[in-house]
PDB file of N, H, CA, C and O in Angstrom:
ATOM      1  N   MET A   1     -56.553  83.194  22.964  1.00  0.00           N
ATOM      2  CA  MET A   1     -56.358  82.104  22.016  1.00  0.00           C
ATOM      3  C   MET A   1     -57.649  81.225  21.965  1.00  0.00           C
ATOM      4  O   MET A   1     -58.096  80.734  23.001  1.00  0.00           O
ATOM      5  N   PRO A   2     -58.230  81.034  20.778  1.00  0.00           N
ATOM      6  CA  PRO A   2     -59.464  80.245  20.710  1.00  0.00           C
ATOM      7  C   PRO A   2     -59.143  78.769  20.944  1.00  0.00           C
ATOM      8  O   PRO A   2     -58.016  78.304  20.772  1.00  0.00           O
ATOM      9  N   LYS A   3     -60.219  78.052  21.355  1.00  0.00           N
ATOM     10  H   LYS A   3     -61.134  78.430  21.495  1.00  0.00           H
ATOM     11  CA  LYS A   3     -60.098  76.616  21.549  1.00  0.00           C
ATOM     12  C   LYS A   3     -60.001  75.928  20.196  1.00  0.00           C
ATOM     13  O   LYS A   3     -60.536  76.414  19.200  1.00  0.00           O
ATOM     14  N   MET A   4     -59.314  74.793  20.172  1.00  0.00           N
ATOM     15  H   MET A   4     -58.879  74.398  20.981  1.00  0.00           H
ATOM     16  CA  MET A   4     -59.183  73.996  18.944  1.00  0.00           C
ATOM     17  C   MET A   4     -60.434  73.132  18.790  1.00  0.00           C
ATOM     18  O   MET A   4     -60.822  72.446  19.735  1.00  0.00           O
ATOM     19  N   LYS A   5     -61.064  73.153  17.631  1.00  0.00           N
ATOM     20  H   LYS A   5     -60.748  73.710  16.863  1.00  0.00           H
ATOM     21  CA  LYS A   5     -62.279  72.382  17.432  1.00  0.00           C
ATOM     22  C   LYS A   5     -61.924  70.919  17.134  1.00  0.00           C
ATOM     23  O   LYS A   5     -60.910  70.607  16.509  1.00  0.00           O
ATOM     24  N   THR A   6     -62.810  70.046  17.612  1.00  0.00           N
ATOM     25  H   THR A   6     -63.634  70.300  18.120  1.00  0.00           H
ATOM     26  CA  THR A   6     -62.673  68.613  17.343  1.00  0.00           C
ATOM     27  C   THR A   6     -63.210  68.271  15.957  1.00  0.00           C
ATOM     28  O   THR A   6     -64.295  68.718  15.587  1.00  0.00           O
ATOM     29  N   ARG A   7     -62.462  67.486  15.191  1.00  0.00           N
ATOM     30  H   ARG A   7     -61.580  67.123  15.492  1.00  0.00           H
ATOM     31  CA  ARG A   7     -62.970  67.018  13.930  1.00  0.00           C
ATOM     32  C   ARG A   7     -63.925  65.843  14.225  1.00  0.00           C
ATOM     33  O   ARG A   7     -63.492  64.754  14.604  1.00  0.00           O
ATOM     34  N   LYS A   8     -65.234  66.095  14.042  1.00  0.00           N
ATOM     35  H   LYS A   8     -65.585  66.980  13.734  1.00  0.00           H
ATOM     36  CA  LYS A   8     -66.226  65.136  14.482  1.00  0.00           C
ATOM     37  C   LYS A   8     -66.143  63.796  13.746  1.00  0.00           C
ATOM     38  O   LYS A   8     -66.447  62.748  14.317  1.00  0.00           O
ATOM     39  N   ALA A   9     -65.737  63.837  12.498  1.00  0.00           N
ATOM     40  H   ALA A   9     -65.491  64.688  12.035  1.00  0.00           H
ATOM     41  CA  ALA A   9     -65.617  62.586  11.704  1.00  0.00           C
ATOM     42  C   ALA A   9     -64.563  61.699  12.327  1.00  0.00           C
ATOM     43  O   ALA A   9     -64.719  60.479  12.383  1.00  0.00           O
ATOM     44  N   ALA A  10     -63.476  62.319  12.801  1.00  0.00           N
ATOM     45  H   ALA A  10     -63.350  63.310  12.756  1.00  0.00           H
ATOM     46  CA  ALA A  10     -62.389  61.526  13.442  1.00  0.00           C
ATOM     47  C   ALA A  10     -62.824  61.053  14.812  1.00  0.00           C
ATOM     48  O   ALA A  10     -62.492  59.940  15.222  1.00  0.00           O
ATOM     49  N   ALA A  11     -63.571  61.895  15.533  1.00  0.00           N
ATOM     50  H   ALA A  11     -63.841  62.799  15.200  1.00  0.00           H
ATOM     51  CA  ALA A  11     -63.966  61.525  16.896  1.00  0.00           C
ATOM     52  C   ALA A  11     -64.874  60.337  16.877  1.00  0.00           C
ATOM     53  O   ALA A  11     -64.867  59.546  17.820  1.00  0.00           O
ATOM     54  N   LYS A  12     -65.687  60.174  15.798  1.00  0.00           N
ATOM     55  H   LYS A  12     -65.693  60.817  15.032  1.00  0.00           H
ATOM     56  CA  LYS A  12     -66.577  59.040  15.684  1.00  0.00           C
ATOM     57  C   LYS A  12     -65.885  57.750  15.340  1.00  0.00           C
ATOM     58  O   LYS A  12     -66.345  56.663  15.688  1.00  0.00           O
ATOM     59  N   ARG A  13     -64.754  57.886  14.643  1.00  0.00           N
ATOM     60  H   ARG A  13     -64.379  58.769  14.360  1.00  0.00           H
ATOM     61  CA  ARG A  13     -64.061  56.681  14.149  1.00  0.00           C
ATOM     62  C   ARG A  13     -62.932  56.190  15.075  1.00  0.00           C
ATOM     63  O   ARG A  13     -62.593  55.007  15.051  1.00  0.00           O
ATOM     64  N   PHE A  14     -62.360  57.065  15.871  1.00  0.00           N
ATOM     65  H   PHE A  14     -62.635  58.027  15.890  1.00  0.00           H
ATOM     66  CA  PHE A  14     -61.205  56.711  16.675  1.00  0.00           C
ATOM     67  C   PHE A  14     -61.457  56.982  18.136  1.00  0.00           C
ATOM     68  O   PHE A  14     -62.168  57.927  18.477  1.00  0.00           O
ATOM     69  N   LYS A  15     -60.871  56.148  19.030  1.00  0.00           N
ATOM     70  H   LYS A  15     -60.293  55.381  18.752  1.00  0.00           H
ATOM     71  CA  LYS A  15     -60.868  56.379  20.477  1.00  0.00           C
ATOM     72  C   LYS A  15     -59.454  56.322  20.967  1.00  0.00           C
ATOM     73  O   LYS A  15     -58.641  55.562  20.443  1.00  0.00           O
ATOM     74  N   ILE A  16     -59.149  57.111  21.963  1.00  0.00           N
ATOM     75  H   ILE A  16     -59.810  57.729  22.389  1.00  0.00           H
ATOM     76  CA  ILE A  16     -57.804  57.082  22.561  1.00  0.00           C
ATOM     77  C   ILE A  16     -57.851  56.177  23.784  1.00  0.00           C
ATOM     78  O   ILE A  16     -58.717  56.347  24.642  1.00  0.00           O
ATOM     79  N   THR A  17     -56.954  55.241  23.876  1.00  0.00           N
ATOM     80  H   THR A  17     -56.250  55.103  23.179  1.00  0.00           H
ATOM     81  CA  THR A  17     -56.922  54.293  25.026  1.00  0.00           C
ATOM     82  C   THR A  17     -56.306  54.987  26.215  1.00  0.00           C
ATOM     83  O   THR A  17     -55.849  56.126  26.122  1.00  0.00           O
ATOM     84  N   GLY A  18     -56.298  54.306  27.307  1.00  0.00           N
ATOM     85  H   GLY A  18     -56.669  53.381  27.383  1.00  0.00           H
ATOM     86  CA  GLY A  18     -55.720  54.840  28.544  1.00  0.00           C
ATOM     87  C   GLY A  18     -54.233  55.051  28.455  1.00  0.00           C
ATOM     88  O   GLY A  18     -53.687  55.956  29.086  1.00  0.00           O
ATOM     89  N   THR A  19     -53.552  54.193  27.648  1.00  0.00           N
ATOM     90  H   THR A  19     -53.995  53.458  27.135  1.00  0.00           H
ATOM     91  CA  THR A  19     -52.101  54.332  27.508  1.00  0.00           C
ATOM     92  C   THR A  19     -51.704  55.312  26.389  1.00  0.00           C
ATOM     93  O   THR A  19     -50.524  55.561  26.142  1.00  0.00           O
ATOM     94  N   GLY A  20     -52.743  55.860  25.718  1.00  0.00           N
ATOM     95  H   GLY A  20     -53.701  55.658  25.918  1.00  0.00           H
ATOM     96  CA  GLY A  20     -52.429  56.888  24.708  1.00  0.00           C
ATOM     97  C   GLY A  20     -52.398  56.337  23.296  1.00  0.00           C
ATOM     98  O   GLY A  20     -52.106  57.101  22.376  1.00  0.00           O
ATOM     99  N   ARG A  21     -52.676  55.082  23.064  1.00  0.00           N
ATOM    100  H   ARG A  21     -52.914  54.462  23.811  1.00  0.00           H
ATOM    101  CA  ARG A  21     -52.687  54.575  21.703  1.00  0.00           C
ATOM    102  C   ARG A  21     -54.069  54.845  21.109  1.00  0.00           C
ATOM    103  O   ARG A  21     -55.026  55.132  21.828  1.00  0.00           O
ATOM    104  N   VAL A  22     -54.151  54.748  19.781  1.00  0.00           N
ATOM    105  H   VAL A  22     -53.374  54.515  19.197  1.00  0.00           H
ATOM    106  CA  VAL A  22     -55.410  55.053  19.097  1.00  0.00           C
ATOM    107  C   VAL A  22     -56.045  53.738  18.589  1.00  0.00           C
ATOM    108  O   VAL A  22     -55.410  52.936  17.904  1.00  0.00           O
ATOM    109  N   ARG A  23     -57.319  53.561  18.955  1.00  0.00           N
ATOM    110  H   ARG A  23     -57.835  54.212  19.511  1.00  0.00           H
ATOM    111  CA  ARG A  23     -58.073  52.392  18.637  1.00  0.00           C
ATOM    112  C   ARG A  23     -59.009  52.696  17.487  1.00  0.00           C
ATOM    113  O   ARG A  23     -59.559  53.796  17.436  1.00  0.00           O
ATOM    114  N   ARG A  24     -59.220  51.748  16.538  1.00  0.00           N
ATOM    115  H   ARG A  24     -58.772  50.854  16.580  1.00  0.00           H
ATOM    116  CA  ARG A  24     -60.115  51.897  15.446  1.00  0.00           C
ATOM    117  C   ARG A  24     -60.851  50.645  15.190  1.00  0.00           C
ATOM    118  O   ARG A  24     -60.389  49.575  15.585  1.00  0.00           O
ATOM    119  N   SER A  25     -62.044  50.720  14.510  1.00  0.00           N
ATOM    120  H   SER A  25     -62.420  51.590  14.189  1.00  0.00           H
ATOM    121  CA  SER A  25     -62.775  49.534  14.208  1.00  0.00           C
ATOM    122  C   SER A  25     -62.306  49.079  12.773  1.00  0.00           C
ATOM    123  O   SER A  25     -61.867  49.889  11.956  1.00  0.00           O
ATOM    124  N   LYS A  26     -62.418  47.834  12.540  1.00  0.00           N
ATOM    125  H   LYS A  26     -62.774  47.176  13.204  1.00  0.00           H
ATOM    126  CA  LYS A  26     -62.007  47.273  11.208  1.00  0.00           C
ATOM    127  C   LYS A  26     -63.097  47.525  10.174  1.00  0.00           C
ATOM    128  O   LYS A  26     -64.285  47.474  10.490  1.00  0.00           O
ATOM    129  N   GLY A  27     -62.698  47.790   8.975  1.00  0.00           N
ATOM    130  H   GLY A  27     -61.733  47.832   8.718  1.00  0.00           H
ATOM    131  CA  GLY A  27     -63.618  48.107   7.892  1.00  0.00           C
ATOM    132  C   GLY A  27     -64.027  46.819   7.108  1.00  0.00           C
ATOM    133  O   GLY A  27     -63.375  45.778   7.183  1.00  0.00           O
ATOM    134  N   GLY A  28     -65.111  46.959   6.379  1.00  0.00           N
ATOM    135  H   GLY A  28     -65.641  47.805   6.318  1.00  0.00           H
ATOM    136  CA  GLY A  28     -65.489  45.876   5.470  1.00  0.00           C
ATOM    137  C   GLY A  28     -66.465  44.900   6.058  1.00  0.00           C
ATOM    138  O   GLY A  28     -66.628  43.823   5.486  1.00  0.00           O
ATOM    139  N   GLY A  29     -67.133  45.188   7.162  1.00  0.00           N
ATOM    140  H   GLY A  29     -67.000  46.063   7.627  1.00  0.00           H
ATOM    141  CA  GLY A  29     -68.042  44.255   7.791  1.00  0.00           C
ATOM    142  C   GLY A  29     -69.484  44.728   7.833  1.00  0.00           C
ATOM    143  O   GLY A  29     -70.251  44.259   8.674  1.00  0.00           O
ATOM    144  N   ASN A  30     -69.876  45.635   6.960  1.00  0.00           N
ATOM    145  H   ASN A  30     -69.253  46.016   6.277  1.00  0.00           H
ATOM    146  CA  ASN A  30     -71.206  46.220   7.030  1.00  0.00           C
ATOM    147  C   ASN A  30     -72.232  45.585   6.108  1.00  0.00           C
ATOM    148  O   ASN A  30     -73.375  45.371   6.511  1.00  0.00           O
ATOM    149  N   HIS A  31     -71.840  45.281   4.873  1.00  0.00           N
ATOM    150  H   HIS A  31     -70.912  45.455   4.546  1.00  0.00           H
ATOM    151  CA  HIS A  31     -72.834  44.701   3.935  1.00  0.00           C
ATOM    152  C   HIS A  31     -72.121  43.671   3.052  1.00  0.00           C
ATOM    153  O   HIS A  31     -70.892  43.612   3.014  1.00  0.00           O
ATOM    154  N   GLY A  32     -72.920  42.858   2.339  1.00  0.00           N
ATOM    155  H   GLY A  32     -73.919  42.906   2.370  1.00  0.00           H
ATOM    156  CA  GLY A  32     -72.358  41.789   1.485  1.00  0.00           C
ATOM    157  C   GLY A  32     -71.837  40.675   2.341  1.00  0.00           C
ATOM    158  O   GLY A  32     -70.830  40.052   2.008  1.00  0.00           O
ATOM    159  N   MET A  33     -72.517  40.406   3.460  1.00  0.00           N
ATOM    160  H   MET A  33     -73.336  40.912   3.731  1.00  0.00           H
ATOM    161  CA  MET A  33     -72.007  39.405   4.400  1.00  0.00           C
ATOM    162  C   MET A  33     -72.050  37.985   3.860  1.00  0.00           C
ATOM    163  O   MET A  33     -71.194  37.167   4.197  1.00  0.00           O
ATOM    164  N   GLN A  34     -73.051  37.679   3.014  1.00  0.00           N
ATOM    165  H   GLN A  34     -73.746  38.343   2.740  1.00  0.00           H
ATOM    166  CA  GLN A  34     -73.210  36.300   2.572  1.00  0.00           C
ATOM    167  C   GLN A  34     -72.064  35.854   1.634  1.00  0.00           C
ATOM    168  O   GLN A  34     -71.802  34.660   1.488  1.00  0.00           O
ATOM    169  N   GLU A  35     -71.392  36.833   1.006  1.00  0.00           N
ATOM    170  H   GLU A  35     -71.605  37.803   1.125  1.00  0.00           H
ATOM    171  CA  GLU A  35     -70.254  36.474   0.159  1.00  0.00           C
ATOM    172  C   GLU A  35     -68.935  36.259   0.941  1.00  0.00           C
ATOM    173  O   GLU A  35     -67.990  35.638   0.453  1.00  0.00           O
ATOM    174  N   LYS A  36     -68.921  36.794   2.156  1.00  0.00           N
ATOM    175  H   LYS A  36     -69.689  37.298   2.551  1.00  0.00           H
ATOM    176  CA  LYS A  36     -67.724  36.716   2.976  1.00  0.00           C
ATOM    177  C   LYS A  36     -67.772  35.436   3.825  1.00  0.00           C
ATOM    178  O   LYS A  36     -68.835  35.021   4.288  1.00  0.00           O
ATOM    179  N   GLY A  37     -66.625  34.837   4.010  1.00  0.00           N
ATOM    180  H   GLY A  37     -65.762  35.174   3.634  1.00  0.00           H
ATOM    181  CA  GLY A  37     -66.557  33.614   4.806  1.00  0.00           C
ATOM    182  C   GLY A  37     -66.708  33.924   6.300  1.00  0.00           C
ATOM    183  O   GLY A  37     -66.485  35.049   6.748  1.00  0.00           O
ATOM    184  N   ARG A  38     -67.090  32.897   7.046  1.00  0.00           N
ATOM    185  H   ARG A  38     -67.271  31.984   6.682  1.00  0.00           H
ATOM    186  CA  ARG A  38     -67.270  33.027   8.484  1.00  0.00           C
ATOM    187  C   ARG A  38     -65.954  33.425   9.183  1.00  0.00           C
ATOM    188  O   ARG A  38     -65.950  34.224  10.120  1.00  0.00           O
ATOM    189  N   LYS A  39     -64.856  32.854   8.712  1.00  0.00           N
ATOM    190  H   LYS A  39     -64.859  32.205   7.951  1.00  0.00           H
ATOM    191  CA  LYS A  39     -63.560  33.162   9.317  1.00  0.00           C
ATOM    192  C   LYS A  39     -63.209  34.640   9.096  1.00  0.00           C
ATOM    193  O   LYS A  39     -62.699  35.319   9.987  1.00  0.00           O
ATOM    194  N   ARG A  40     -63.493  35.098   7.908  1.00  0.00           N
ATOM    195  H   ARG A  40     -63.908  34.547   7.184  1.00  0.00           H
ATOM    196  CA  ARG A  40     -63.192  36.493   7.573  1.00  0.00           C
ATOM    197  C   ARG A  40     -64.064  37.441   8.409  1.00  0.00           C
ATOM    198  O   ARG A  40     -63.559  38.456   8.890  1.00  0.00           O
ATOM    199  N   LEU A  41     -65.311  37.151   8.591  1.00  0.00           N
ATOM    200  H   LEU A  41     -65.721  36.327   8.201  1.00  0.00           H
ATOM    201  CA  LEU A  41     -66.199  37.972   9.416  1.00  0.00           C
ATOM    202  C   LEU A  41     -65.818  37.984  10.874  1.00  0.00           C
ATOM    203  O   LEU A  41     -65.998  38.985  11.567  1.00  0.00           O
ATOM    204  N   ARG A  42     -65.283  36.854  11.346  1.00  0.00           N
ATOM    205  H   ARG A  42     -65.136  36.041  10.784  1.00  0.00           H
ATOM    206  CA  ARG A  42     -64.864  36.759  12.734  1.00  0.00           C
ATOM    207  C   ARG A  42     -63.639  37.622  12.972  1.00  0.00           C
ATOM    208  O   ARG A  42     -63.493  38.193  14.053  1.00  0.00           O
ATOM    209  N   ARG A  43     -62.762  37.729  11.996  1.00  0.00           N
ATOM    210  H   ARG A  43     -62.881  37.266  11.118  1.00  0.00           H
ATOM    211  CA  ARG A  43     -61.601  38.558  12.083  1.00  0.00           C
ATOM    212  C   ARG A  43     -61.940  40.050  12.079  1.00  0.00           C
ATOM    213  O   ARG A  43     -61.216  40.862  12.655  1.00  0.00           O
ATOM    214  N   LEU A  44     -63.037  40.394  11.430  1.00  0.00           N
ATOM    215  H   LEU A  44     -63.625  39.734  10.963  1.00  0.00           H
ATOM    216  CA  LEU A  44     -63.445  41.817  11.339  1.00  0.00           C
ATOM    217  C   LEU A  44     -64.161  42.284  12.572  1.00  0.00           C
ATOM    218  O   LEU A  44     -64.382  43.483  12.742  1.00  0.00           O
ATOM    219  N   ARG A  45     -64.535  41.354  13.452  1.00  0.00           N
ATOM    220  H   ARG A  45     -64.355  40.380  13.314  1.00  0.00           H
ATOM    221  CA  ARG A  45     -65.390  41.728  14.617  1.00  0.00           C
ATOM    222  C   ARG A  45     -64.682  42.650  15.597  1.00  0.00           C
ATOM    223  O   ARG A  45     -65.264  43.664  15.983  1.00  0.00           O
ATOM    224  N   GLY A  46     -63.482  42.358  16.011  1.00  0.00           N
ATOM    225  H   GLY A  46     -63.010  41.534  15.697  1.00  0.00           H
ATOM    226  CA  GLY A  46     -62.823  43.103  17.072  1.00  0.00           C
ATOM    227  C   GLY A  46     -62.277  44.445  16.627  1.00  0.00           C
ATOM    228  O   GLY A  46     -62.331  44.793  15.447  1.00  0.00           O
ATOM    229  N   ASN A  47     -61.764  45.172  17.558  1.00  0.00           N
ATOM    230  H   ASN A  47     -61.720  44.889  18.516  1.00  0.00           H
ATOM    231  CA  ASN A  47     -61.107  46.469  17.230  1.00  0.00           C
ATOM    232  C   ASN A  47     -59.651  46.259  16.891  1.00  0.00           C
ATOM    233  O   ASN A  47     -59.081  45.202  17.162  1.00  0.00           O
ATOM    234  N   ASP A  48     -59.065  47.259  16.307  1.00  0.00           N
ATOM    235  H   ASP A  48     -59.528  48.118  16.087  1.00  0.00           H
ATOM    236  CA  ASP A  48     -57.651  47.162  15.891  1.00  0.00           C
ATOM    237  C   ASP A  48     -56.993  48.425  16.325  1.00  0.00           C
ATOM    238  O   ASP A  48     -57.682  49.407  16.601  1.00  0.00           O
ATOM    239  N   MET A  49     -55.683  48.451  16.400  1.00  0.00           N
ATOM    240  H   MET A  49     -55.122  47.654  16.176  1.00  0.00           H
ATOM    241  CA  MET A  49     -54.912  49.654  16.770  1.00  0.00           C
ATOM    242  C   MET A  49     -54.416  50.338  15.500  1.00  0.00           C
ATOM    243  O   MET A  49     -54.081  49.690  14.508  1.00  0.00           O
ATOM    244  N   VAL A  50     -54.381  51.673  15.561  1.00  0.00           N
ATOM    245  H   VAL A  50     -54.654  52.199  16.366  1.00  0.00           H
ATOM    246  CA  VAL A  50     -53.822  52.435  14.446  1.00  0.00           C
ATOM    247  C   VAL A  50     -52.278  52.319  14.523  1.00  0.00           C
ATOM    248  O   VAL A  50     -51.686  52.277  15.602  1.00  0.00           O
ATOM    249  N   HIS A  51     -51.675  52.272  13.351  1.00  0.00           N
ATOM    250  H   HIS A  51     -52.156  52.307  12.475  1.00  0.00           H
ATOM    251  CA  HIS A  51     -50.211  52.152  13.302  1.00  0.00           C
ATOM    252  C   HIS A  51     -49.549  53.372  13.928  1.00  0.00           C
ATOM    253  O   HIS A  51     -50.052  54.493  13.848  1.00  0.00           O
ATOM    254  N   LYS A  52     -48.418  53.120  14.546  1.00  0.00           N
ATOM    255  H   LYS A  52     -48.009  52.210  14.611  1.00  0.00           H
ATOM    256  CA  LYS A  52     -47.762  54.201  15.357  1.00  0.00           C
ATOM    257  C   LYS A  52     -47.362  55.406  14.462  1.00  0.00           C
ATOM    258  O   LYS A  52     -47.236  56.506  15.002  1.00  0.00           O
ATOM    259  N   THR A  53     -47.161  55.272  13.169  1.00  0.00           N
ATOM    260  H   THR A  53     -47.264  54.379  12.730  1.00  0.00           H
ATOM    261  CA  THR A  53     -46.797  56.381  12.326  1.00  0.00           C
ATOM    262  C   THR A  53     -48.007  57.322  12.061  1.00  0.00           C
ATOM    263  O   THR A  53     -47.834  58.494  11.725  1.00  0.00           O
ATOM    264  N   MET A  54     -49.212  56.779  12.220  1.00  0.00           N
ATOM    265  H   MET A  54     -49.352  55.827  12.494  1.00  0.00           H
ATOM    266  CA  MET A  54     -50.408  57.605  11.999  1.00  0.00           C
ATOM    267  C   MET A  54     -51.020  58.168  13.263  1.00  0.00           C
ATOM    268  O   MET A  54     -51.908  59.017  13.187  1.00  0.00           O
ATOM    269  N   GLN A  55     -50.569  57.716  14.430  1.00  0.00           N
ATOM    270  H   GLN A  55     -49.848  57.026  14.492  1.00  0.00           H
ATOM    271  CA  GLN A  55     -51.186  58.120  15.705  1.00  0.00           C
ATOM    272  C   GLN A  55     -51.072  59.624  15.938  1.00  0.00           C
ATOM    273  O   GLN A  55     -52.034  60.237  16.401  1.00  0.00           O
ATOM    274  N   LYS A  56     -49.938  60.233  15.637  1.00  0.00           N
ATOM    275  H   LYS A  56     -49.157  59.735  15.261  1.00  0.00           H
ATOM    276  CA  LYS A  56     -49.765  61.636  15.863  1.00  0.00           C
ATOM    277  C   LYS A  56     -50.742  62.490  15.059  1.00  0.00           C
ATOM    278  O   LYS A  56     -51.241  63.497  15.561  1.00  0.00           O
ATOM    279  N   HIS A  57     -51.025  62.087  13.785  1.00  0.00           N
ATOM    280  H   HIS A  57     -50.620  61.269  13.378  1.00  0.00           H
ATOM    281  CA  HIS A  57     -51.947  62.820  12.952  1.00  0.00           C
ATOM    282  C   HIS A  57     -53.380  62.732  13.514  1.00  0.00           C
ATOM    283  O   HIS A  57     -54.114  63.721  13.514  1.00  0.00           O
ATOM    284  N   ILE A  58     -53.756  61.574  13.976  1.00  0.00           N
ATOM    285  H   ILE A  58     -53.160  60.771  13.976  1.00  0.00           H
ATOM    286  CA  ILE A  58     -55.118  61.389  14.443  1.00  0.00           C
ATOM    287  C   ILE A  58     -55.319  62.119  15.771  1.00  0.00           C
ATOM    288  O   ILE A  58     -56.382  62.689  16.014  1.00  0.00           O
ATOM    289  N   LYS A  59     -54.306  62.100  16.620  1.00  0.00           N
ATOM    290  H   LYS A  59     -53.443  61.637  16.422  1.00  0.00           H
ATOM    291  CA  LYS A  59     -54.428  62.808  17.897  1.00  0.00           C
ATOM    292  C   LYS A  59     -54.556  64.295  17.728  1.00  0.00           C
ATOM    293  O   LYS A  59     -55.107  64.978  18.593  1.00  0.00           O
ATOM    294  N   ARG A  60     -54.044  64.820  16.601  1.00  0.00           N
ATOM    295  H   ARG A  60     -53.597  64.266  15.899  1.00  0.00           H
ATOM    296  CA  ARG A  60     -54.134  66.240  16.330  1.00  0.00           C
ATOM    297  C   ARG A  60     -55.616  66.621  15.962  1.00  0.00           C
ATOM    298  O   ARG A  60     -56.073  67.745  16.170  1.00  0.00           O
ATOM    299  N   LEU A  61     -56.316  65.606  15.406  1.00  0.00           N
ATOM    300  H   LEU A  61     -55.945  64.693  15.237  1.00  0.00           H
ATOM    301  CA  LEU A  61     -57.723  65.868  15.030  1.00  0.00           C
ATOM    302  C   LEU A  61     -58.682  65.778  16.244  1.00  0.00           C
ATOM    303  O   LEU A  61     -59.781  66.332  16.227  1.00  0.00           O
ATOM    304  N   ILE A  62     -58.230  65.068  17.288  1.00  0.00           N
ATOM    305  H   ILE A  62     -57.337  64.618  17.301  1.00  0.00           H
ATOM    306  CA  ILE A  62     -58.989  64.893  18.500  1.00  0.00           C
ATOM    307  C   ILE A  62     -58.232  65.542  19.639  1.00  0.00           C
ATOM    308  O   ILE A  62     -57.490  64.852  20.339  1.00  0.00           O
ATOM    309  N   PRO A  63     -58.386  66.847  19.857  1.00  0.00           N
ATOM    310  CA  PRO A  63     -57.551  67.543  20.807  1.00  0.00           C
ATOM    311  C   PRO A  63     -57.700  67.099  22.271  1.00  0.00           C
ATOM    312  O   PRO A  63     -56.770  67.258  23.061  1.00  0.00           O
ATOM    313  N   TYR A  64     -58.863  66.545  22.634  1.00  0.00           N
ATOM    314  H   TYR A  64     -59.619  66.416  21.992  1.00  0.00           H
ATOM    315  CA  TYR A  64     -59.057  66.132  24.064  1.00  0.00           C
ATOM    316  C   TYR A  64     -58.493  64.796  24.302  1.00  0.00           C
ATOM    317  O   TYR A  64     -58.448  64.369  25.455  1.00  0.00           O
ATOM    318  N   GLY A  65     -58.037  64.066  23.268  1.00  0.00           N
ATOM    319  H   GLY A  65     -58.073  64.414  22.331  1.00  0.00           H
ATOM    320  CA  GLY A  65     -57.563  62.670  23.387  1.00  0.00           C
ATOM    321  C   GLY A  65     -56.190  62.560  23.923  1.00  0.00           C
ATOM    322  O   GLY A  65     -55.672  61.453  24.073  1.00  0.00           O
TER     323      GLY A  65
END
């Protein structure tokens, strides 16, 4: 049986935590910063968790996770 390949696009965007949840970065903080408020940019800074309904799909793309 051949090994399952990792989807590299998914591996770059998502990380699996120690408890098995999927972590992702928030979108919308790369350009056009001067139009966005400071409060909005502060909210975009941290990481976010993927919703539990999507975790199974993402874990399938990252077999080692």
